C-alpha positions, 0 to 999 in steps of 0.5 A, spaced: 718 619 122 724 618 126 724 624 131 732 623 131 733 624 124 727 630 124 731 633 129 737 633 126 734 636 120 731 641 123 737 643 127 741 643 121 736 647 117 736 652 123 743 653 124 744 653 116 740 659 116 743 662 122 750 662 120 749 666 114 748 672 118 754 672 123 758 670 117 757 677 114 757 681 121 763 678 123 768 681 118 763 687 115 764 690 122 771 691 120 770 693 113 766 699 116 771 701 120 776 701 114 771 705 111 770 710 117 778 711 118 779 712 111 774 718 111 777 720 117 784 720 114 782 723 107 775 727 109 773 724 102 765 723 103 765 717 098 768 713 104 762 715 108 757 713 102 760 706 102 760 706 110 752 708 110 750 703 104 754 697 108 752 699 115 745 698 113 747 691 111 750 690 117 744 692 121 739 687 117 744 682 118 745 683 125 737 683 126 737 676 122 742 673 126 739 675 133 732 672 131 735 666 128 740 665 134 734 665 139 730 660 135 736 655 135 737 656 142 730 654 144 732 647 141 737 645 146 731 645 151 726 642 146 729 637 141 736 636 145 735 636 152 740 631 153 746 635 151 745 640 156 744 635 161 750 632 160 755 638 158 751 644 160 756 646 165 761 647 160 756 649 154 752 654 159 757 659 161 760 659 154 753 661 151 752 666 156 759 669 154 757 670 147 750 673 149 753 678 153 758 680 148 752 680 142 747 684 146 752 689 150 757 691 145 754 690 138 747 692 140 748 697 145 753 701 140 749 699 133 745 705 134 750 710 134 753 707 128 747 707 124 744 714 127 750 717 131 754 720 125 751 727 126 749 727 133 755 725 136 762 727 135 766 723 130 771 720 135 765 717 138 762 715 132 769 711 130 769 708 137 762 705 136 764 702 130 770 699 133 766 696 139 761 693 134 766 690 130 770 688 136 763 685 139 762 681 133 769 678 133 768 676 141 762 673 140 764 669 134 770 667 139 766 664 144 761 660 139 767 657 136 770 655 142 764 651 144 763 648 137 771 646 137 770 643 144 765 639 142 769 637 136 776 636 140 773 636 148 779 637 153 779 640 160 774 637 163 772 630 167 766 626 168 762 625 174 756 621 175 755 622 167 756 629 167 761 633 164 765 638 169 770 643 168 777 642 171 781 647 166 777 653 163 783 655 159 784 648 156 776 648 154 776 654 151 783 653 147 782 646 146 786 642 140 782 645 134 780 651 137 785 656 134 785 653 127 777 653 127 777 660 129 782 662 124 779 658 118 772 661 120 774 669 121 778 668 114 771 665 111 767 671 114 772 676 111 772 672 104 764 672 104 764 679 106 769 681 100 765 677 095 758 680 097 761 687 097 765 686 090 759 682 087 754 688 089 758 693 087 759 689 080 752 690 079 752 697 080 758 697 075 753 694 070 748 699 071 752 704 069 754 707 076 761 710 076 761 713 082 767 714 087 763 710 092 762 704 088 769 704 086 772 704 093 767 699 095 769 695 089 776 695 090 776 694 097 772 687 096 776 685 090 783 686 093 781 684 100 778 677 097 785 677 093 789 677 099 785 673 104 784 667 099 791 664 099 791 665 106 785 661 107 788 656 103 794 655 107 789 656 114 785 650 111 791 646 110 793 647 117 786 645 120 786 639 115 792 636 119 790 638 126 783 634 124 788 628 121 791 628 128 785 629 132 779 626 128 782 621 123 775 618 121 773 625 119 779 625 114 778 618 112 770 620 110 773 627 107 777 623 102 773 617 101 779 612 103 776 605 106 783 602 107 789 605 112 795 605 108 800 609 104 800 611 097 793 613 098 790 617 091 787 624 092 779 622 090 777 628 085 770 625 083 767 618 086 760 616 089 762 613 095 758 606 097 758 605 104 754 598 103 760 595 099 765 599 102 768 602 095 768 608 091 764 608 084 766 612 078 772 614 082 777 619 078 783 620 083 790 623 083 795 617 084 798 618 091 795 625 092 792 624 099 798 621 102 802 627 099 797 633 101 796 630 108 803 627 110 807 631 105 810 624 102 807 620 097 808 614 102 805 617 108 799 613 111 792 615 111 787 613 115 781 608 112 774 608 114 774 600 115 778 602 122 772 605 125 766 600 124 760 603 126 764 609 129 765 614 122 761 619 119 756 618 113 761 618 107 757 621 102 755 628 105 762 629 108 766 627 101 762 632 097 761 637 102 769 638 102 769 638 095 764 643 094 768 648 099 774 647 095 772 647 088 768 654 090 775 656 094 778 655 087 773 659 083 774 665 088 781 665 087 781 665 080 775 670 080 778 675 085 785 675 082 782 676 075 778 682 078 784 685 081 788 684 075 784 688 071 782 693 076 790 694 078 792 695 070 786 697 066 782 701 072 776 697 069 772 690 069 770 687 063 763 686 062 763 678 062 767 678 069 763 683 072 757 679 070 760 673 073 762 677 080 754 678 081 752 671 082 759 670 086 757 675 091 754 669 094 760 664 093 762 665 101 756 663 103 756 657 099 763 655 101 762 656 108 755 652 108 759 646 105 765 647 110 760 647 116 757 641 113 763 637 112 765 639 119 759 638 123 756 631 119 764 629 120 763 629 127 757 624 127 755 619 130 758 624 136 755 630 138 761 631 143 766 627 141 767 621 145 763 624 150 755 624 148 752 621 142 747 625 138 742 619 139 743 620 146 741 627 146 735 627 143 729 629 147 722 625 147 718 629 142 713 626 137 716 625 130 709 629 128 711 635 132 718 635 129 715 635 122 710 640 123 715 645 126 721 643 121 716 645 115 714 651 119 721 653 120 723 652 112 717 656 109 719 662 114 726 661 113 725 661 105 721 667 105 726 671 110 732 669 105 728 671 099 726 678 103 733 679 105 736 678 098 731 682 095 733 688 100 741 687 098 739 688 091 735 694 092 740 697 097 745 696 091 741 699 086 739 705 090 746 706 091 747 706 084 742 711 082 744 716 088 751 715 086 755 721 089 750 726 088 746 726 094 749 729 101 751 724 107 745 722 111 744 728 116 749 732 113 749 738 109 753 739 103 757 745 106 759 741 112 763 736 107 769 742 107 769 741 114 775 737 117 772 730 119 775 730 126 772 737 127 769 736 134 
């Protein structure tokens, strides 16, 4: 058992599990703030019911993200010691900033969000929501800055084989960082929008017609309908940036073997790296040149220009297509749902049924995009600085296999439990409707101004 392969699989499994939860908390914090501000403006208790339903999801997701993040950080020392030895002077401070943000902003004020509605003034409760939402975004900023630097390193110099920072501004705002941060924030917004819309559709199918359900459903659907075309544009710009700085990744995404003009856009193929060709290819003539160069005669890089220095083609090629295909489906579903909610103020049952499994479509698109990005960086861990094979630690393959199996079993069980809790919360909210009082608030208090304290 090759320790390198096993360590890569283990870290990939760990980060795949971990990324699910920040993808929710980043945007959900801002959705909760929207619910709270709408309650403050209208004094409509349905907004707070939506808030309290989804703040539980936020708290659970935050806890899962913290725990999985800690186990992932251990692997830097156990499985990848060469990483911190080589680039720890840069990675260490950025990781520290993220941890400080997560624990001092998010964790400190999350308790007020959850339990402070009747114990602190409305302004303080709103402020706590602002700080938690901001904290999740700032945490994402630091992690994306580090990950982007690993893709397109800048602002450093090598001394005695170790990376040293010379320009922190260039390190943080490296060439791919603005594009990757925008793409990730929009991905989080879409993930949360579809999760809210999907679980609200589940409530709708059970017969729930409460105002809190309608408000959550409309928020999810209309937010998704707005964000998806913006994400398509942002993704295109990110692709052009990748073409400039990581052309071999683009070549793998397009399964293009030879550099040249008039390159077709491959819709379906089984890339064969041994033969350096695509089997069963279905393509649009000149499509890749048009998309990437905005000209049918535009030159697109080919994999043959990077012998031994390009990523594995099959997972990058198909990861990209799963991401794009899921995005197109998200566009169709969100716009269809927005049409029916806007024109008919209802959802056809088949569409509502489709929206339930689409609740997890954001996760699917995010993971597919993440695999495309991270596998597409191979064979480098830090592009041009540190190869993945040079960072792995001297750990026996059998030991890695044992911990990998343990992680996989644990993560599957935790994920099943997490999804079960989400369904339980949705069904409980459907059962309670708008009849139960807000947590800790007597019905008589509903008539008081929202900002009465």
